[in-house]
C-alpha positions in Angstrom: -31.3 15.5 -12.3 -28.5 13.7 -10.4 -28.8 16.3 -7.7 -32.4 15.3 -7.0 -31.3 11.7 -6.5 -28.6 12.5 -4.0 -28.1 15.8 -2.4 -24.5 14.9 -1.6 -23.3 14.8 -5.2 -20.2 16.9 -5.9 -20.2 19.6 -8.6 -18.6 19.0 -12.0 -16.3 22.0 -11.5 -14.9 20.7 -8.3 -14.6 17.2 -9.6 -12.6 18.4 -12.6 -10.1 20.0 -10.3 -10.1 17.1 -7.8 -9.5 14.4 -10.5 -6.9 16.4 -12.3 -4.9 16.4 -9.1 -5.7 12.8 -8.3 -4.4 11.7 -11.7 -1.1 13.5 -11.2 -0.5 13.8 -7.5 0.2 10.7 -5.3 -1.2 12.1 -2.1 -4.5 13.3 -3.6 -4.8 10.0 -5.5 -4.4 8.1 -2.2 -7.2 10.2 -0.6 -9.6 9.8 -3.6 -8.9 6.1 -3.8 -9.7 5.6 -0.1 -12.6 7.9 0.4 -14.5 8.6 -2.8 -17.8 6.7 -3.2 -19.9 6.2 -6.3 -22.8 7.9 -4.6 -20.8 11.1 -4.4 -20.4 11.2 -8.3 -22.9 12.7 -10.8 -22.8 10.0 -13.5 -21.5 6.7 -14.7 -18.5 8.2 -16.5 -17.1 9.6 -13.3 -17.8 6.3 -11.6 -15.9 4.4 -14.2 -13.0 6.9 -14.0 -13.0 6.5 -10.2 -13.0 2.7 -10.4 -10.0 2.8 -12.8 -8.1 5.2 -10.6 -8.7 3.1 -7.5 -7.7 -0.1 -9.2 -4.4 1.5 -10.5 -3.5 3.1 -7.1 -4.3 -0.1 -5.1 -2.0 -2.0 -7.4 0.9 0.4 -7.8 0.5 2.8 -4.9 1.1 5.8 -7.2 -0.9 8.2 -9.3 -1.4 6.9 -12.9 -0.8 10.1 -14.9 -2.9 11.0 -17.9 -1.2 8.6 -20.4 -1.9 5.5 -18.4 -5.4 6.3 -17.2 -6.4 7.3 -20.8 -5.1 4.0 -22.1 -7.0 2.0 -19.4 -10.2 3.8 -20.3 -9.8 4.0 -24.1 -12.6 1.5 -24.7 -15.2 3.9 -23.4 -15.6 7.0 -25.7 -17.7 8.8 -23.1 -15.0 8.4 -20.3 -12.3 9.4 -22.7 -14.1 12.6 -23.5 -14.6 13.2 -19.8 -10.8 12.9 -19.3 -10.1 15.4 -22.1 -12.7 17.8 -20.5 -11.0 17.5 -17.1 -7.6 18.2 -18.7 -8.9 21.2 -20.5 -10.9 22.9 -17.8 -8.8 22.1 -14.7 -6.6 25.0 -13.5 -3.3 25.0 -11.6 -5.0 24.9 -8.2 -3.1 24.1 -5.0 -3.5 20.4 -4.2 -3.7 21.2 -0.5 -6.7 23.5 -1.1 -8.5 20.8 -3.1 -7.8 18.2 -0.4 -9.1 20.6 2.3 -12.4 21.1 0.3 -12.8 17.4 -0.1 -12.2 16.9 3.7 -15.0 19.4 4.5 -17.3 17.7 2.1 -16.6 14.2 3.7 -17.2 15.7 7.2 -20.5 17.1 6.0 -21.7 13.8 4.6 -20.6 11.9 7.7 -22.3 14.5 10.0 -25.6 14.0 8.1 -25.2 10.2 8.4 -24.4 10.5 12.2 -27.4 12.9 12.7 -29.7 10.5 10.9 -28.6 7.4 12.9 -28.7 9.3 16.3 -32.1 10.8 15.6 -33.5 7.3 14.9 -32.1 6.0 18.2 -33.5 9.0 20.0 -37.0 8.6 18.4 -36.9 4.9 19.3 -36.5 5.8 23.0 -32.7 5.1 23.3 -32.0 8.7 24.4 -29.0 8.1 26.6 -27.4 5.8 24.0 -28.2 8.4 21.3 -26.5 11.2 23.2 -23.4 9.1 24.1 -23.2 7.9 20.5 -23.5 11.5 19.2 -20.7 12.8 21.6 -18.4 9.9 20.6 -18.9 10.3 16.9 -18.7 14.1 17.0 -15.2 13.9 18.7 -14.1 11.4 16.0 -15.5 13.7 13.3 -13.7 16.7 14.7 -10.4 14.8 14.7 -10.8 13.5 11.2 -8.4 15.0 8.7 -6.9 14.3 5.3 -3.9 16.4 6.0 -0.5 14.7 6.6 0.6 14.9 10.2 1.9 18.2 11.3 5.4 18.7 12.7 5.1 18.0 16.5 7.5 19.7 18.9 8.3 17.0 21.4 9.5 19.2 24.3 7.0 22.0 23.9 4.0 19.6 23.7 5.3 17.1 26.3 2.9 18.2 29.2 -0.1 18.6 27.0 0.3 15.2 25.4 1.0 13.7 28.8 -2.3 15.1 30.2 -4.2 13.8 27.1 -2.6 10.4 27.5 -3.6 10.3 31.2 -7.2 11.3 30.5 -7.4 8.7 27.7 -6.0 6.0 29.9 -8.1 6.8 32.9 -11.3 7.3 30.9 -11.1 5.0 27.9 -13.7 5.5 25.2 -13.3 1.9 24.2 -12.7 -1.3 26.1 -9.1 -2.4 26.4 -7.9 -5.0 24.0 -4.6 -6.3 25.4 -4.6 -10.1 25.9 -3.8 -13.2 23.8 -5.3 -15.4 26.6 -2.0 -17.4 26.7 0.3 -16.5 29.6 3.6 -16.7 27.7 2.4 -14.3 25.0 0.8 -12.0 27.5 4.0 -11.8 29.4 5.7 -10.6 26.2 2.9 -8.2 25.4 2.9 -6.7 28.9 -0.6 -5.2 28.6 0.1 -3.2 25.4 -2.9 -2.1 23.4 -3.7 -4.5 20.5 -6.1 -2.2 18.7 -4.9 -1.3 15.2 -2.6 -4.3 15.3 -2.4 -7.4 13.0 -1.5 -10.7 14.6 -0.8 -13.8 12.4 -0.7 -17.4 13.7 1.3 -19.7 11.4 0.9 -23.5 11.6 0.9 -26.7 9.6 -2.4 -28.3 8.7 -4.1 -30.0 11.6 -1.9 -28.5 14.3 -4.5 -26.0 15.6 -4.8 -22.7 13.6 -8.6 -22.7 14.0 -8.3 -23.8 17.6 -6.2 -20.7 18.6 -8.4 -18.4 16.5 -11.5 -19.6 18.4 -9.7 -19.5 21.7 -9.0 -15.8 21.3 -12.5 -15.2 20.0 -14.2 -16.9 22.8 -12.1 -15.4 25.6 -12.2 -11.9 24.1 -16.1 -12.0 24.0 -16.9 -13.9 27.2 -14.0 -13.2 29.5 -13.0 -9.6 28.4 -16.5 -8.5 27.4 -15.4 -7.4 23.8 -17.4 -7.6 20.6 -15.9 -10.2 18.3 -16.6 -10.9 14.6 -15.2 -14.3 13.5 -15.0 -14.6 9.7 -14.6 -18.2 8.6 -13.3 -18.9 5.1 -12.8 -22.7 5.3 -15.0 -25.6 6.4 -18.7 -25.6 7.2 -20.2 -22.8 9.3 -21.5 -25.4 11.7 -18.0 -26.5 12.5 -17.2 -23.1 13.9 -20.5 -22.4 15.6 -20.6 -25.9 17.2 -17.1 -25.6 18.5 -17.8 -22.2 20.0 -21.0 -23.6 21.6 -19.1 -26.5 23.1 -16.7 -24.0 24.7 -19.7 -22.1 26.2 -21.0 -25.3 27.8 -17.6 -26.8 28.7 -18.5 -30.0 26.8 -17.0 -31.8 23.8 -18.0 -30.6 20.3 -19.4 -34.1 19.7 -21.7 -33.8 22.7 -23.1 -30.5 21.3 -23.3 -31.7 17.7 -25.3 -34.8 18.8 -27.5 -32.9 21.2 -26.2 -34.8 24.2 -26.1 -31.9 26.7 -27.6 -32.8 30.0 -30.2 -30.5 31.7 -28.0 -29.5 34.5 -25.3 -28.2 32.1 -28.0 -26.4 30.0 -29.6 -24.7 33.0 -26.2 -23.6 34.3 -25.4 -22.1 30.9 -28.7 -20.3 30.8 -28.0 -18.8 34.2 -24.6 -17.5 33.0 -25.8 -15.9 29.7 -26.9 -12.6 31.4 -23.4 -12.2 32.9 -21.7 -12.1 29.5 -20.9 -8.5 28.5 -19.3 -9.2 25.1 -20.8 -10.7 21.9 -19.5 -13.2 19.4 -20.8 -13.2 15.8 -19.7 -15.7 13.1 -19.8 -14.9 9.4 -19.0 -17.9 7.2 -18.4 -17.8 3.5 -19.5 -20.7 1.2 -16.8 -23.1 0.3 -17.5 -22.8 -3.4 -17.9 -19.5 -5.2 -15.8 -16.4 -5.9 -12.6 -15.8 -4.0 -13.2 -13.7 -0.9 -11.2 -10.4 -0.9 -10.2 -8.0 1.8 -12.9 -5.7 0.3 -15.5 -8.3 1.4 -14.0 -8.3 4.9 -14.2 -4.5 5.0 -17.8 -4.7 3.8 -18.6 -7.2 6.6 -17.2 -4.7 9.1 -19.2 -1.9 7.7 -22.4 -4.0 7.8 -21.6 -4.9 11.4 -21.3 -1.2 12.3 -24.6 -0.4 10.5 -26.4 -3.2 12.4 -24.8 -2.9 15.9 -23.8 0.8 15.9 -20.0 0.2 16.2 -17.2 -1.7 14.7 -16.2 -5.0 16.3 -13.3 -4.8 18.8 -11.7 -8.0 17.5 -12.0 -9.4 13.9 -10.8 -13.0 13.3 -10.1 -14.2 9.8 -9.5 -18.0 9.4 -7.5 -18.1 7.2 -5.3 -15.6 5.2 -4.3 -18.1 2.6 -7.9 -18.3 1.3 -8.1 -14.5 1.0 -7.1 -12.1 -1.8 -6.3 -8.4 -1.7 -8.5 -5.5 -2.7 -6.8 -4.6 -6.0 -8.9 -6.9 -8.1 -5.8 -8.2 -9.8 -5.6 -11.8 -11.0 -2.4 -13.0 -9.3 -0.6 -15.8 -11.0 1.3 -18.6 -9.2 4.6 -16.7 -9.5 3.1 -13.6 -7.7 1.7 -15.6 -4.8 4.1 -14.1 -2.3 3.2 -10.5 -3.4 -0.5 -11.4 -3.1 -0.1 -12.6 0.5 1.8 -9.5 1.5 -0.7 -7.2 -0.2 -3.6 -9.0 1.5 -1.9 -8.7 4.9 -1.3 -5.0 4.3 -5.0 -4.5 3.5 -5.9 -6.2 6.8 -3.4 -4.1 8.7 -4.9 -0.9 7.2 -8.4 -2.2 8.1 -7.3 -2.7 11.7 -6.3 0.9 11.9 -9.5 2.1 10.3 -11.9 0.2 12.6 -9.6 0.7 15.6 -9.8 -3.0 16.2 -7.5 -6.1 16.6 -7.2 -8.3 13.5 -6.3 -11.9 14.2 -5.5 -14.1 11.2 -4.3 -17.6 10.6 -2.0 -19.0 7.8 -1.2 -22.5 6.8 2.5 -23.4 6.3 3.7 -26.4 4.3 6.7 -28.4 5.4 7.3 -31.6 3.3 10.0 -33.1 5.5 8.5 -34.8 8.5 11.9 -35.3 10.1 12.3 -31.5 10.3 8.9 -31.2 12.0 9.7 -33.9 14.5 13.0 -32.4 15.6 11.8 -30.2 18.4 14.7 -27.9 18.1 13.1 -26.6 14.9 10.3 -24.0 14.8 8.3 -22.4 12.0 9.2 -18.9 10.9 8.0 -16.7 8.0 10.9 -18.0 6.0 10.1 -21.7 6.2 7.8 -21.5 3.2 8.8 -19.6 0.0 5.2 -18.4 -0.6 5.1 -16.3 2.5 8.5 -14.7 2.7 8.0 -11.1 3.6 4.6 -11.8 5.1 5.8 -10.6 8.5 6.3 -7.0 7.3 2.7 -5.8 7.7 2.2 -7.9 10.8 2.6 -6.7 14.4 3.0 -10.3 15.5 3.9 -13.5 13.7 3.5 -16.5 16.0 4.1 -20.1 15.0 2.5 -23.2 16.3 4.9 -26.1 16.4 4.1 -29.8 17.1 6.1 -33.0 16.7 4.5 -36.5 16.7 5.6 -36.9 20.3 3.9 -33.6 21.3 0.8 -34.6 19.4 0.5 -37.7 21.5 1.1 -35.7 24.7 -1.4 -32.9 23.6 1.3 -30.2 23.9 3.0 -27.8 21.4 5.6 -25.1 21.3 4.7 -21.5 20.5 7.4 -19.3 18.9 7.1 -15.5 18.4 9.0 -15.0 15.1 8.0 -11.4 15.2 6.7 -9.5 18.2 6.9 -5.7 17.8 8.0 -3.7 20.8 9.5 -6.8 22.3 12.7 -8.8 21.8 12.3 -12.3 20.3 12.1 -14.9 23.0 12.6 -18.6 23.1 9.9 -21.1 22.1 7.8 -22.1 25.0 5.6 -25.2 25.5 1.9 -25.2 26.4 -0.6 -28.0 27.1 -3.8 -28.4 25.0 -7.2 -30.0 25.6 -8.7 -30.0 22.1 -11.4 -32.5 23.1 -13.0 -29.8 25.2 -12.1 -27.0 22.7 -9.4 -25.6 25.1 -6.4 -24.4 23.3 -4.5 -23.3 26.4 -4.8 -25.6 29.4 -3.2 -23.4 32.0 -3.2 -26.0 34.8 -1.5 -28.7 32.7 0.9 -26.1 31.3 2.1 -25.1 34.7 2.8 -28.8 35.5 4.8 -29.5 32.4 8.4 -30.5 33.1 10.8 -27.6 32.6 12.8 -27.8 29.3 16.5 -27.4 30.3 17.9 -28.0 26.9 
C-alpha cells in the first residue's frame, strides 16, 4: 500500500541492511542522517527510527550502536520490534556496497525531480531556460557521490586539473562571489571565491551589525548582480525592508518610512530598476514564537530553490545569537558556547551544500566602557566567554569597533580576527554614513587622517 502512495519508497529488505549499517557504522550513519527523507520510508516505525538516528548523530557525530538506539526508542513497542527484526534479518554486507546502492537510489529520485521541473518549464514555453537548467543539473547529478574522496595523485593529474580549472574559471557556471564591498577587506581577500564560506561580523549592540549585513546584501544584489536572501531574526520586518529601500533611492530611512520621496527621485529609481541584474529577498521571523534553528534556515533555502529555480548566491542571517542548531537539543546556559559553535558549523555546512556565501552577525557584550573607548583595543572571538571557539567553523571573523569619539565622528575600526588564506592585518579605520544607510563611505574614508600610532 505504501508503494502506491510513493513510487520512491525503499524496500524493507534494503532498509534492514542500510539501517543495520547506519546504527553501527559512522560513515553510513552520517550519510543516512544527511540524505534520508521520511518520504523514502514505508511506514511510521521507520520514520521514528530515522528521526532518532538523525538526532543522535547530529548531537554526537557518531553512530549510536544498538544499545543506545534501543533505549531511546524503548517507549514505542512497534519501533522496538522493528529494531529486533533489523538485527535478526540483516547480514554482514559490505557497508560500501550499501552506500553505493543508496547513492544510486538518491540519484534516481533527484533525476525524476529534475525531469519533472524541467518538463514544466519546457511546457510553459521557457525552452532555452529548461535546456540550460537540465544541462547544469545533469552535470551536478553526475558528480554527486556518497563515496569519500579518492586518493589523488598530484603530479599525474596536474595538467588535467589545470585544464579543468581554466575551463571553470573562463566559463563559470555561477556568478563570481568575491567582494565584501569594503576596500580594506577586499584587499585582504584578493578576489578569492567566497562561495561555500562562512563570514561572521562581531560587534557590540548599536555599533552596526545590521548595517554591515545590509551593506553586503544591497551591493551583492544591485552592484554585483547576485541573488541574495536576507533572513532577519531580530526587529520588525519593516525595519529591514525600509532600510534596503532607502539604500535603493539614496534617501534617509525616515524619508522612505514617512513617504517623503520626491517625484524626481522616484522617477529616477524607476528608470534604474530594469538595469539591476540581481535580486534581494527578505525573510523575517516573528519576534515571538519558537526559537529559529538552522533547520529553518535550510528549509528557507530549499523553498527559495523551489520557487526561483536555484539557491541564493548569498544568504545573510542577522543574527547568529538568536539561532539554534539542528540537533533539537535543549541547550542549558552552561552549554551556550557549544550551542554557538554547533550553530555556526551547521551554517558552514549549509554554505557548502548550496554553494553560496553565508554572512552572519553576532552581538558581543563588553561591560567595561573604558575598554571600549581605548582605541588600541579591538574585539576578538575571545572577548566574550560565550563565543570562545566560535571562530573555528568560520572562514572569516571580523569585528566592528567603535569608541565614543568614533561614534561622534561616524567612523569605526574593522579588525579581521580570522581571515583564512591571509595573515592577520592591523585594524583599519573606515567612515560611515548611517543616515543614508551607507556602511562604507569610500570618499570620506580616503580622506581620513592616517593613523601613525
